[in-house]
N, C-alpha and C positions, 0 to 999 in steps of 0.2 A: 355423757360425761366420760372422759377418758380415765382409765384406771391409773392411779399414781403408784409407781413402783418404789421399791426400796432404793433402787439406783437413782430415780428421780429425786428422792428426798436427799440423798447424799450429795448430788450435784447442786441442789438448792442450798444445802448447808455450806458447801465449799464456796459458793458464790457470796454468801453472807459473810463468811470468815475471811475472804480475800483481802479486804481492806483493814482488817483488825490487826493492830500492832501486837506482836507477841503470840499470834495464833498460828504461826508457821507449822508447828508440830501437828496441830489439829488439821490443818489444810492437807499436810502430807498424809496423815492417817486416813482422812476421807478420800483422798485421791487413790490411796492404796486399796480401800474397800471397793471403790468404783472399778478399779482394774481387776480385782478378784471376781466381781460380779460379771464383768465383760468376758473374762477368761472362761468362767463356768458356762456362760451363755453360748460361747462360740464352739464348745466341744461337741463333737457329733454324739448323738444319743443312740443307745442301743434300743431296738424295739422291745416292748414289754412282752411277756408271755401271751397276754390277751391279743396283742397286735399280731404276733406270729400265728396264733391260732386263727384269727380272722382272715389272714392271708390264705391259709389252707382252706378255710371254709369258702372264701371267694372263688378259689380255683374249683372247688367242688360244685359250687353253684353254677359257674360257667359250664362245666362239664354236664351238669344236670340239664341246663337249658339247651345245650347242643344235642343231647340225647332225645329230649322231648320234641325238638324240631319246630315247635309252635310256641306262641306266646303263653306265658304263665304268669299268674298274679303273684304278688308278694306273699299272700296268704297261702297259696299252694306250695310255694317254695318253703315257707316256714314249716308247714305240715310235713313236707318231705324230709326235712332235716331235724325236726323236733326241736326247733328253737323259736323264740318269740318273733312275731311279725314285725315288731319294732326293730329288732336287731337285723333281720333280713332286709327290711326297708332301707336301713342305713347302709348296709353292705351293697345293696343294689344301687343306691345313689352313688357310692364310690365307684362302682364298676361302670356306671353310665358316664361319670366324669372322666374316667380313663379311657373310655371308648371301647371297652370290652363287651358291654351289653347295651342294647338299644331299648329305650323306653317308648312305648306306644300308648298315647293318651286315649282313654276310653271316652266315648261320647254318650251323653245321657246317662242311662243306668249301666252302661258297659264299663267294666272295671279297667283300670290301667294294667297293661301287661308288659312283660319284659321278655326279650328274646336276644339271641346272639346274631 
């Protein structure tokens, strides 16, 4: 089920009010609100402090993988940087998606490793 947004509700209200006599002011108001929502949504957003810190950490992870020269598990990376395995796993997924890191699937009991 798709999430219904504030914008969606305003557009629906405008559609209902379109044919109502004497509701022109309300239609204009709703159209103005939709325009404000669209304007806010189109502005470029500055990265948060956490996002900036994660970019630095991703660079450090890539450097760590280059230095090791061999595949390393997410757990090993997490221990090396004293952060949670969950956080490292997410950052490694992002690095794989951008092509900066390669993921090598483990077979059987062999763990998945990451390398540059």
